[in-house]
C-alpha positions in Angstrom: 175.2 48.5 98.2 172.1 49.6 100.0 170.2 53.3 100.7 171.9 56.1 102.8 170.6 56.2 105.9 167.7 58.8 105.9 169.5 60.8 108.5 172.6 61.4 106.0 170.2 62.8 103.1 169.1 65.2 105.9 172.7 66.0 107.2 175.0 69.1 106.3 178.0 67.6 106.8 177.3 64.4 105.2 176.3 66.3 101.5 179.5 68.0 101.6 181.3 64.6 102.2 179.3 63.2 99.6 179.8 65.9 97.1 183.5 66.3 97.8 183.7 62.2 97.3 182.2 62.5 93.9 184.4 65.4 92.7 187.8 63.2 94.2 186.4 60.3 92.4 186.0 62.0 89.0 189.1 64.1 89.3 191.3 61.0 90.5 189.8 58.8 88.0 190.8 61.1 85.5 194.1 61.2 87.1 195.0 57.6 86.8 193.8 57.1 83.2 196.0 60.2 82.3 198.9 58.4 84.2 198.0 54.8 82.7 198.0 56.2 79.5 201.4 58.0 80.1 203.0 55.0 81.4 201.9 53.1 78.2 203.2 55.4 76.3 206.1 55.4 77.5 206.3 51.8 77.5 205.5 51.3 74.1 208.3 54.1 73.1 210.9 52.2 75.4 210.1 49.1 73.4 210.7 50.6 70.1 214.1 52.3 70.9 215.1 48.6 72.1 214.1 46.9 69.2 215.3 49.5 66.9 219.0 49.2 69.2 218.9 45.3 68.4 217.6 45.4 64.9 220.6 47.6 63.9 222.8 45.4 66.3 221.7 42.7 63.8 222.0 44.3 60.7 225.5 45.2 61.4 226.5 41.5 62.2 224.9 40.2 58.9 227.8 38.7 56.3 227.3 37.3 53.0 226.7 33.8 52.3 227.3 31.7 49.2 224.4 29.9 49.7 221.8 31.5 51.9 223.0 35.1 51.0 223.6 36.5 54.0 224.1 34.9 57.5 224.6 36.1 61.0 226.6 34.7 63.8 225.5 32.3 66.2 226.4 34.5 69.0 225.1 37.8 68.9 226.4 41.0 71.0 223.2 40.5 73.0 223.4 37.1 74.8 219.4 36.7 75.2 219.8 36.0 71.7 221.3 32.5 72.6 219.1 31.8 75.9 215.8 29.8 74.8 212.7 31.8 75.7 214.7 34.7 77.0 212.0 37.1 75.5 214.3 38.9 73.2 214.4 36.7 69.5 215.6 37.5 66.4 215.0 36.3 62.6 216.2 37.1 58.8 214.2 36.6 56.0 214.9 36.3 52.3 212.9 38.3 49.4 211.0 35.3 48.9 209.9 35.1 52.5 211.3 32.2 53.6 213.3 32.5 57.1 217.1 31.7 56.6 218.2 32.4 60.3 216.4 32.7 63.7 218.1 33.7 67.1 218.8 30.7 69.5 216.4 31.7 71.8 213.4 31.1 69.5 214.3 27.1 69.8 212.5 25.3 66.9 209.1 27.6 66.7 208.2 29.6 63.9 207.4 33.3 63.4 204.8 34.7 61.8 205.8 38.0 60.8 202.8 38.7 58.1 203.3 40.9 54.9 206.8 41.5 54.5 208.2 45.2 54.6 209.3 46.8 51.3 213.0 47.7 51.1 214.0 50.8 53.2 210.5 50.4 55.2 210.3 50.1 58.7 207.6 48.4 60.3 206.7 48.2 64.4 203.9 45.0 64.7 202.6 42.4 66.9 204.1 39.4 66.3 202.6 35.6 66.8 204.7 32.8 67.8 203.6 29.8 68.5 203.8 28.4 72.3 205.5 31.6 73.3 203.6 35.0 75.0 202.5 37.8 72.1 205.5 39.9 71.1 206.4 43.2 70.1 208.6 43.3 66.4 210.5 45.5 64.6 210.7 44.1 60.9 212.8 46.5 58.2 213.4 45.5 54.4 216.9 46.2 53.3 218.5 45.7 49.8 221.9 44.0 50.1 224.4 44.6 47.3 227.1 42.0 46.9 230.6 42.3 46.1 229.9 41.4 42.2 227.2 44.2 41.7 224.0 41.7 42.4 221.4 43.1 44.6 219.1 41.0 46.8 216.3 41.8 49.7 216.2 40.5 52.8 214.0 41.4 56.1 215.4 41.5 59.6 213.2 41.0 62.4 213.7 41.7 66.0 210.9 40.7 68.8 210.6 41.4 72.4 208.0 39.9 74.5 205.4 41.5 76.0 204.6 39.7 79.2 206.9 41.7 81.6 206.0 44.9 80.3 202.0 44.0 80.6 202.7 42.4 84.6 204.9 45.9 84.8 202.2 47.7 83.8 199.1 45.9 85.8 201.3 46.3 89.1 201.7 50.1 88.2 198.1 50.5 87.4 196.9 48.4 90.7 199.5 50.6 92.8 198.1 53.9 91.4 194.6 52.9 92.1 195.9 52.0 95.8 197.6 55.2 96.3 195.0 57.7 94.9 192.2 55.5 97.1 194.8 56.4 99.9 194.9 59.9 99.2 191.0 59.8 98.7 190.4 58.5 102.0 192.9 60.6 103.7 191.5 63.7 102.7 188.0 62.9 103.4 189.1 62.3 106.9 190.9 65.4 107.0 187.7 67.2 105.4 185.5 65.6 107.9 187.6 67.1 110.4 187.6 70.4 109.0 183.7 70.0 108.8 183.6 69.4 112.2 185.4 72.7 113.5 183.6 74.2 111.0 180.2 73.3 112.2 181.2 73.4 115.9 179.5 77.0 116.4 176.0 75.7 114.6 176.2 72.7 117.4 177.0 75.4 120.2 173.9 77.6 118.7 171.7 74.5 118.7 172.6 73.6 122.3 172.0 77.2 123.6 168.6 77.0 121.4 167.6 73.8 123.6 168.8 75.6 126.6 166.2 78.4 125.9 163.5 76.0 125.3 164.4 74.4 128.5 164.2 77.2 130.5 167.8 77.1 131.3 169.0 80.3 129.3 167.2 83.7 128.3 168.6 84.4 125.2 171.2 83.1 122.8 175.0 84.6 124.0 178.5 84.2 123.4 181.2 84.3 120.6 179.3 83.7 117.5 181.1 83.6 113.6 180.4 86.3 111.4 178.4 84.1 109.2 175.8 83.4 112.0 175.5 86.2 113.8 172.4 87.3 111.7 171.1 83.9 112.6 171.6 84.3 116.3 170.3 88.2 116.4 167.0 87.0 114.6 166.4 84.3 117.1 167.0 86.3 119.9 164.3 88.7 118.4 162.1 85.9 118.1 162.4 84.8 121.6 162.0 88.7 123.1 158.8 88.9 120.7 157.4 85.5 121.8 157.7 86.7 125.4 156.2 90.1 124.8 153.2 88.0 123.0 152.6 86.1 126.5 152.9 88.9 128.5 150.4 90.5 126.2 148.0 87.7 125.8 147.9 87.2 129.5 147.6 90.8 130.2 144.6 91.1 127.3 143.0 87.7 128.6 142.9 89.4 132.4 141.3 92.6 131.4 138.6 90.5 129.6 138.1 88.3 132.7 137.5 91.2 134.9 135.4 93.3 131.9 133.2 90.1 131.4 133.0 88.7 135.0 132.0 91.9 136.9 128.9 92.7 135.1 128.1 88.9 135.8 128.8 89.3 139.3 126.5 93.1 139.1 123.4 91.1 137.4 123.8 88.4 140.0 123.6 90.7 143.0 120.6 92.4 141.7 118.8 89.3 141.3 119.7 88.2 144.5 118.7 91.5 146.2 115.7 92.4 144.1 113.4 90.8 146.6 111.9 88.4 144.0 113.7 85.8 144.5 110.4 83.7 144.8 109.4 84.4 141.1 110.1 81.7 138.2 111.4 84.5 136.1 114.3 85.3 138.5 115.3 81.8 138.7 115.9 81.7 135.3 117.6 84.7 134.7 119.9 83.1 137.9 120.3 80.0 136.2 121.4 81.8 133.1 123.8 83.7 134.5 125.7 80.8 136.2 125.5 79.2 133.0 127.2 82.6 131.1 129.3 82.4 134.1 130.5 78.9 133.9 131.3 79.2 129.9 133.0 82.5 130.4 135.3 80.9 133.1 135.9 77.7 131.0 137.0 79.5 127.7 139.3 82.1 129.7 140.8 79.0 131.6 141.4 77.2 128.0 142.8 80.3 126.3 145.0 81.2 129.1 146.9 77.9 129.2 147.1 77.7 125.2 148.9 80.8 125.7 151.5 79.9 127.9 153.7 77.2 126.2 156.4 79.6 124.5 160.2 79.7 124.3 162.4 80.5 127.2 159.8 79.4 129.8 161.6 78.8 133.3 161.5 75.5 135.0 159.2 75.5 138.4 159.8 73.6 141.3 156.6 71.9 141.8 156.8 70.9 145.5 156.4 74.7 146.8 153.2 74.9 144.5 151.7 71.6 145.8 152.3 72.7 149.2 150.6 76.1 148.8 147.7 74.1 147.3 147.4 71.9 150.5 147.6 74.8 152.8 144.3 76.4 150.8 142.6 73.2 150.3 142.9 72.6 154.0 141.4 75.7 154.7 138.5 75.3 152.7 137.8 71.6 153.7 138.6 71.9 157.3 135.7 70.9 158.4 135.6 67.7 156.2 138.8 66.1 158.2 140.7 65.3 155.2 144.3 64.6 155.7 146.7 65.2 152.6 150.1 63.9 152.1 152.3 65.5 149.4 155.5 63.0 148.2 157.4 65.5 146.0 161.7 66.5 146.3 163.0 69.9 145.7 164.4 68.5 142.3 161.0 67.7 140.7 160.4 70.6 138.3 157.7 71.7 135.9 158.4 73.2 132.6 155.9 75.6 131.6 153.5 78.2 133.5 152.7 78.0 136.8 149.4 79.0 136.6 148.6 76.3 134.3 150.1 74.0 136.6 148.4 75.5 139.4 145.3 74.8 137.9 145.4 71.4 136.6 147.0 70.5 140.3 144.5 72.6 141.9 141.3 70.8 139.9 142.7 67.5 140.6 143.6 67.5 144.3 140.3 69.3 145.0 138.6 66.7 143.5 140.3 64.1 145.7 139.6 66.6 148.4 135.6 67.0 147.6 135.4 63.3 147.3 137.4 61.8 149.7 136.3 60.7 152.8 139.5 61.3 155.1 143.1 60.6 153.1 144.4 62.0 150.2 147.8 61.0 148.6 149.6 62.9 146.3 153.0 62.3 144.2 155.2 64.1 141.8 157.9 63.1 140.0 160.0 63.8 136.9 160.2 60.7 134.2 161.6 60.5 130.6 161.3 63.7 130.6 157.9 64.0 131.6 156.4 65.5 134.9 154.0 62.6 136.6 151.5 63.6 138.9 149.5 60.7 140.7 146.4 62.1 143.3 144.6 59.4 145.3 141.9 59.8 147.6 140.0 56.9 150.0 136.1 58.3 148.4 133.8 55.7 146.7 135.9 55.7 143.6 135.1 56.1 139.7 133.4 53.7 137.6 134.9 52.7 134.6 131.3 53.8 132.7 131.8 57.3 134.3 135.4 58.3 133.5 134.9 59.6 130.3 131.7 61.5 131.6 133.3 62.6 134.2 135.9 64.4 132.0 133.2 66.2 129.9 132.5 70.0 131.1 130.0 70.4 133.3 129.6 66.7 134.4 130.1 65.7 138.2 130.5 62.6 139.8 128.1 63.7 143.0 125.6 66.1 142.0 125.4 66.8 145.7 128.9 68.2 146.0 129.3 72.0 144.9 130.7 73.5 142.1 130.3 73.8 138.0 131.8 70.5 137.0 134.7 72.1 134.5 137.6 71.3 136.8 138.7 68.0 135.2 137.9 69.1 132.1 139.9 72.3 132.4 142.6 70.2 133.6 142.7 67.4 130.9 142.2 70.3 128.0 145.5 72.0 129.7 147.4 68.7 129.8 147.0 68.0 126.2 148.7 71.8 125.5 151.8 70.2 127.4 151.7 67.1 125.1 150.4 65.1 128.1 147.1 63.2 129.6 145.1 63.1 132.3 143.5 59.5 132.8 141.4 57.8 136.3 142.5 54.6 137.2 141.4 52.5 141.0 143.6 53.7 144.1 145.2 51.6 146.5 143.3 53.5 149.4 139.7 52.7 147.9 139.0 55.6 146.0 139.9 57.1 142.9 143.6 57.6 141.2 143.9 60.5 138.7 147.1 59.9 136.9 148.3 63.1 134.8 151.6 63.4 132.8 152.9 66.2 131.2 155.1 65.7 128.5 156.9 69.2 128.1 158.4 69.0 131.6 161.5 68.3 133.4 165.2 68.8 132.2 167.1 66.3 130.3 168.2 64.0 133.6 165.9 62.6 135.5 165.0 63.3 138.5 162.9 62.0 141.2 
């Protein structure tokens, strides 16, 4: 028998069934042994009673004989004594140990009684008879007094074959094991059914937790057994705490962003309006402010995304967000003559924060607007529990040697284009927070094709 499957070692139902099975095997094993011993002792008592009755019958039929001392008739009361190999045998020995009579059922076989008992002694013993199955015998020594006052000693013996009793006991043992095996199996089936009923509320609770995780439920509800009410309440409290933490985290980041960007904007304004922009010192200060603003923007985007992947996030429809991004970018790049196409059905969803998706998709799509010549194609769909997004353009494309560098913060494919060069780096890091990835390939339009996969996306069913 091989090792148990790993999931059985972790299953509460399996632990209970294995424990009950072990207990039943031990209890029923002890019961089987006790019943078997009881049956064996009962059989031995029945044999002794049978032998005792047959022996007394032989003694009652004994008559004095002038030659042998005692003799028995050829037709004892039990006819089995006269049937060869009938399983019931009788014999008579004189005081010297010589056999002076035996039943016809023995034919001409000998009998070895061992040491003969003393007069008045009764002895149950196993008897060996050549050519016959093992037998159980009762030997009794008597002192016979004749009419003339003479006394001789004799030993009467009655023997019965053990073969039918052994077969009966083996059959009883097999039936006993079969009965208890059937009872054990039936009990395990019943217990498994009861466990299924008992653990059903746990299954419902697990399903509700999955729904909360998928955003289809705000908290655990419904009828819960008394034993699970504490767990359900604690889970609901955890969900509420997580939601409040997300809101507090986002508000804190918004406040931090405002408190940092406002002084930077003031510094930029003062340097720009000071009338000393021709001075090298001012140019260096402006570059330092730009670097500070870039770093603040980059770090806040990362932190903002990392705080929005909690419990109970509701699915967000992707198509409206993509359409909003298209309208915004169409206005920004109106003079570039870019024609964008969005391919996404209303059933496509993102399981996460809408701001995160807008941040990722906005950076990727804006990259296509920025480097594309005239066409941008965006497609979104759900597949295998993930959200897939591809953005293609007909621009010059991205060489394989520049892909990794492009994903680094501050790197741009074309330095002549405006921007800080942190968009794709932020998009890639936010995607990693959703157990996803962002990679670059060659587009069928002739330019670059950016493939985005977000693992924590979509509902359980596949939607396209």
